[in-house]
N, C-alpha and C positions, 0 to 999 in steps of 0.2 A: 634353563641352565642345569638344574638338578631336578629330576622328576620325583614323583612320589615313591617309586621303587627304590631310588637311590637313598631316600630318607629311611625307608625300611632297612636298607643295608646298614646305614649308619647306626640305627637302633639295634637291629638283631646282631650285627657283627660285634658291636661293643658289648652288648649284654651276654652273648654267647662266649666271647673271649673272657669276660669277667667271671662267668660261672666256671669255666674250665680252670682258670687261675685259682679261684677260691677253693674248688674241690681238690685240685692238685696240692695246694698248700695244706689243706686239712689232712690229706692222706700222708703227706711228708712229715708233718709236725705232730699230728694227734693220732690218726687212725693206724697208720703203718701196717696196712693190710698185707696179709701173706698171699703169695702167688706161687704157681707151679707146684712142685712136689711138697714144698713147705705148707701150702694150702691144704693138700691132701692129708698131711700128717696132723695138721691142727684141726681138720674138719672144716667143711664149707661154712664160711662165716655168714651168719644171719643177723649179726648185731645191728640194731637200729641205726647207729651212727654210720656204719659201713654202707647200709642200704641208702641212707640219706645222701652220702657222697656219690654213690653209684647213680642214683636217679638225677642228681644235680649235674653230673658229668654227661649223662645222656641228653638232658634238656639243653645243656650248653652246646653239644654237638649238633643237635637239630637246629638250634638258632643260627649257628655258623653256616650250615648247609643252606637253609632257607635264605639267609642274608646274602650269601654268595650268589645264589640263583636270582635273587632280586636285582643284584648289581648287573648280572649278565643280561637279564631281560631289559634292564634300563639302557644298556649299551645298544641293544637292538641287533648286534652282529657278534656272534660268538668268535668269529675269526679275529676280532680285535683283542679279545682276551687271550686267545691261543698265541697271538703274536708276542705277548708279554713274556711267554715262556720259550718260544722257539727262537725269537730274536730279542733277547733281553738287553736293556740299556740301563745305564746307571741313572736311575730316577726314583723319585719318591713313589710313583705309581707301581713300578716294578718291585720295589722293596715291600710295599704293602701287599701286593698280589702273592709274592712268595711266602711272606709271613702268614697270610691267611691260609694258604694251602698246607704249609707245614703244620700250623696249629690244628687244622681240621684233621690231618693225618694222625697227629698225636692224640687228639681227643677220640678219634675212632678207635685207635689201638687201646687206649685206657678204658674205653667203654666196653670193648669186646672182652678184654681180660677180666672184667668185673662180672660179666654176665655169662661167660663161657669158660669152663674149666680147661685150661691149657697147661698140662704138666711141664712142657718144655720151656715155659716162660718163667724166668727167675725174678725174684724181687729186685735184684740189682738192675735188671733191664727196665723194669717198670719205674724204678727210682730215676734212672737217667731220662726216660721219656717224660716223666713228670717235671723234672727240672727244665727240659726243653719246652714243655707246654707253658710253664710259667714265663719263661723268657719271651717266647714268640707271642704268648697271650698279651703280655704288656705292650709289645710292639703293635699288635693289632688294635688294642685299646687306645693307644696314643695316635695311631695312624688314622683312625676315623675322624679325629680332630684335625690332623695335619692335612687330610684330604680337602677339608673346607678351607683351612688357612692358606693352602697353596693354590687355591683357585684364583686365577687372575681376574682383575677388573672389579673385585668386591672388597672395598676397603674395610667394611665392617667385619669381615672374617679374618682380616690380616692382623691378628692379635696373637701374641705368644701365650696368652691365657686360654685360648680356645682349645688347644690340645690338652692342657691341664684340666679344663672343665670337663671335657669328654672322657678323660682318664678316670676322674673321680666319679662321674656319672656311670661309667661302665663298671667300675668296681662295686658301686652300690647296687646296680642292676644285677650283677653276678651274685651278690649276696642275697638279693631278693629271689632269684631263681632257686637258690638253695633253701631259703625259707619256704618257698612254695612246695618244693620236693619234700620237706620235712613234714608238711601237713598230712601227707599220705603215708607216713611212717609212725607206728606206735612207739614213741620215743621212751627210752629209759632214762635213768638218772644221768648217765654219762653223756648221752645225746643232748639232754636238756642243758647240761652244764656247758657244752660246746656251743649250743645255740645261744645261750645267754652271753657268752664271751663274744661270739660273732655279732650279736645284736649291739653290744657296746662299741665294737669296732666300726660297725656300719653307721651308728649314730655319729661317731667322730667324722667319718667320711662324708656324711650328709652335711654336717656343719661346715666342713672345709669346702664342700661343693657350693653351699650357699654363699660363703665368703668369697670364693673365686668368681661366682656369677655377679656378685655385687661389685667387686673391683673391675670386672670386665665391662659392665655397663657404665661405671663411673669414668673409666678411661675413655670409653666411646663417647660419653657425654661431653668430655673435655675437648673433643676433636672439633675442628671447624670444617672438616671435609664434608662436602654436601652429601655424598653418598652415605656417610656414616650418620649424618643428621637425619636423613630420610629413613634410613634403616631403623634408627631408634624410634622415630615417630611410628613406623609400622609395628614395631615390637611393643610399644607402650600403649598406643592409642588406635592402631590400625587393624589390619586383617589378622595379624599374629598375636594381638593383645590377649584374647581369650585363652589361647593355648599357653601363652607365657605366664599370665597371672594365675589363672585357675588350674591349668594343667601342670605346669612346671613348678611354680612357686608354692601353690597350695597343696596339690596332690603329690608332687614329687619331693617337697622339702618339709613344709610345716606339718602336714598331717602324719606322714610316716615317722618323723622325728618324735612327735608327741606320743604316738602309739608305742614306739620302742622304749621311750623313757617311762611309760606308765603301764607296762605289761602286767597282767594278773599273775598271781603266784602259782595257780594250778597248771598242770602240764597241758591239758586240753585248751585252757584259756590262752596260754602263751602261744601255742601252735596256731590257734585261730587268729589271734592278734597279729602274729608274724605273717600269716597268709594274707591278711587284709593289708598290712603294711607293704608286702611284696607287690600286690596288685597296684597300689598307689604309686610306689617307686617306679614300676615299669611304665605306668601311664605318664608319669612325670618325665621319665627319660625320653619317651617318644615325643612328647610335647616340646621338650627342650630342643631336640634336633629339628623338628618340623618348624617351630617358631623362628629359630635362628636362620634356617634355610629360607623361609618365607620372607623374613625381614631383610635378608641380604640380596634378594633378587632385585635388580635395578629396573626401575620403570622410568619412562620418559617424564622429565620434570615439566610442571605447568609453568609456562613463562608468563610473567607479568607484563603489563604494558610498559614500554620503554619510556623513561622520562624525556621530555622535549629537549632538555639540556644535553642529553646524551646522543640524540638523534643525528647531529652532524657528524659524529665520529663512527656511526654504524655503516656497514655495507648494506646492500639491498636486502640481504636475508636478516638484517638486524642482529647480527651475532658477533660483531667485532668492534673493538675500540682501538683504532690505529694499529690494527694487526693483531690485537689480543683477543682471542676467543673468550666470550663471556656469556652468561645469562643471569637473569635477576629472579630471585625467589624470596617472597616474604620481605621485600625491601632490602635484601642483601645481594650484592653482586658477587658472582663466582666465576672462576675460569673453568674450563672443561675438565680439569683435573680435580675439581671439587673444592678448591681453596678459596677462602674469603679474600677477595681483592677489592672490597668496597672502597677502602682508602686510596688504593692505587688508581682505581677508575676515576675517583673524584679529582685526584691530582692531574690525571690526563685531561679531564673535562675542563679544568680551569687553566690548563697550560696554554 
């Protein structure tokens, strides 16, 4: 249904979009970098905070490009992707494709103007592109979750909380990429102050992400849909359990939150701690997507032996009760839409 390369897109696309959004917001609100002739007049900026934003924007762009290539290779045929632009239709897939291309173009422009002196580029133009990058970045961050939610035939993914969970995870991953970029910059007092504020914001985002994940699984646990029940079993106890508990819950939530709330006072110690937290957040973000995809993949259910009282009502394939498709799993009778019809089946048996 979804290959490993598609999972890489969900991860890299979200993280890259998050990094571009975080860096654009930092420049709009805090850095306010000079460009064009004003840059020449002020002198080429080598401030640590400016370099941190530049490196973060570059990493975000690379993640977007590699993520898009992963999705193309997963499709197997590039003409399918080209069709989205040559013959666009009103669909979620088309919206996501256009948003990804526009965001990558904005990120490329913002990266170039930061590393190459272009006197004809005014601050007002960069300001407009940064606003567009924030808007389309948010669209891409949500779209990675909508892509799963809109996949037909997987009830486990059909939750309004899934796009919210991916949005929060992408935002935290974007901050993590900025933290990683900051490790390679000799930060001054201003840069450390901004990093401290960003750390506090990221801690809130991680807390919201944990709460969203909790509500997501609680709602799934309340469902009697067979597909959702099997997906939760896979997520908690099956093939995806290690990635969910150790990768996402521990590495992606608990450990980075503890690190961010207990950072040392020294500049080098804070940067090293944030770099470690960044690695853990990114590992957790990938494990989140991989485990949810793995849990959502439907497998053929193992049928139990049909009770003798039900046998007279089954057809030769043993799959119908008076015209109602069903199967039995762990003592519970389900129709082929995954709904619990145990009571209904018993009523038919005794009728």
